C-alpha positions in Angstrom: 6.2 4.9 -7.8 3.3 2.5 -7.7 1.7 1.5 -4.5 -0.3 -1.7 -4.2 -2.5 -1.8 -1.2 -4.1 -5.0 0.0 -6.9 -5.1 2.5 -10.5 -6.1 3.2 -13.7 -4.5 4.5 -13.7 -6.7 7.6 -10.1 -5.8 8.5 -9.8 -3.3 11.4 -6.3 -2.3 10.5 -7.3 -1.7 6.9 -10.1 0.6 8.1 -7.7 2.6 10.2 -5.2 2.9 7.3 -7.8 3.9 4.7 -8.2 7.6 5.6 -4.4 7.9 6.1 -3.7 6.7 2.6 -6.5 8.8 1.1 -5.0 11.9 2.6 -1.5 11.0 1.4 -2.8 10.3 -2.1 -4.4 13.7 -2.3 -1.2 15.4 -1.1 1.2 13.3 -3.3 -0.3 13.3 -6.8 2.8 11.6 -8.2 1.8 8.4 -6.4 0.0 5.7 -8.4 -2.0 3.7 -5.8 -4.2 0.7 -6.5 -6.3 -1.0 -3.8 -7.1 -4.7 -3.9 -9.6 -6.4 -1.7 -7.9 -9.5 -0.4 -11.1 -11.6 -0.6 -11.7 -10.7 -4.3 -8.1 -10.9 -5.7 -6.8 -14.2 -4.5 -4.6 -14.6 -7.5 -2.7 -11.4 -6.5 -2.5 -12.5 -2.9 -0.7 -15.7 -4.1 1.4 -13.8 -6.7 2.7 -11.3 -4.1 2.8 -13.8 -1.3 0.6 -11.7 1.0 0.5 -13.3 4.5 -1.3 -10.5 6.4 -3.3 -7.4 5.8 -3.1 -4.5 5.6 -0.1 -5.0 3.3 1.4 -2.4 1.0 3.9 -3.2 -1.8 6.0 -0.5 -3.3 7.0 -0.9 -6.9 9.6 1.0 -8.9 9.0 2.5 -12.3 9.9 -0.9 -13.9 7.3 -2.7 -11.7 9.9 -4.4 -9.4 9.1 -4.6 -5.7 11.5 -2.7 -3.5 9.7 -2.5 -0.2 6.8 -3.9 1.7 4.8 -2.6 4.6 2.7 -4.8 6.7 0.3 -3.6 9.5 -0.6 -0.1 10.6 1.6 2.9 10.2 1.1 6.5 11.4 0.6 9.0 8.6 3.9 10.8 9.2 5.8 7.5 9.0 4.1 6.6 5.7 4.9 10.1 4.2 8.5 9.7 5.3 8.8 6.3 3.6 7.2 7.4 0.3 9.1 10.6 0.1 12.4 8.7 0.7 11.5 6.5 -2.3 9.9 9.3 -4.5 12.3 8.9 -7.4 12.2 5.1 -7.6 
């Protein structure tokens, strides 16, 4: 599974989510995560129709979006979501 994370350095919610995602990434080495700064990747913001940050897009092995998370989530909730979709 590929995880596209969209945020910005000025975004409080993004700063809250950063250490949660870092911990999850260390514990789930099968995840492929990519972070995009919303201010620097405007073409991707348009391509994925990002309306708010933090936003996370989950892509399957073929690169198709199958879920989207917007806002802050507790670590346990994120783990539950990604483990549910592990084989996508």
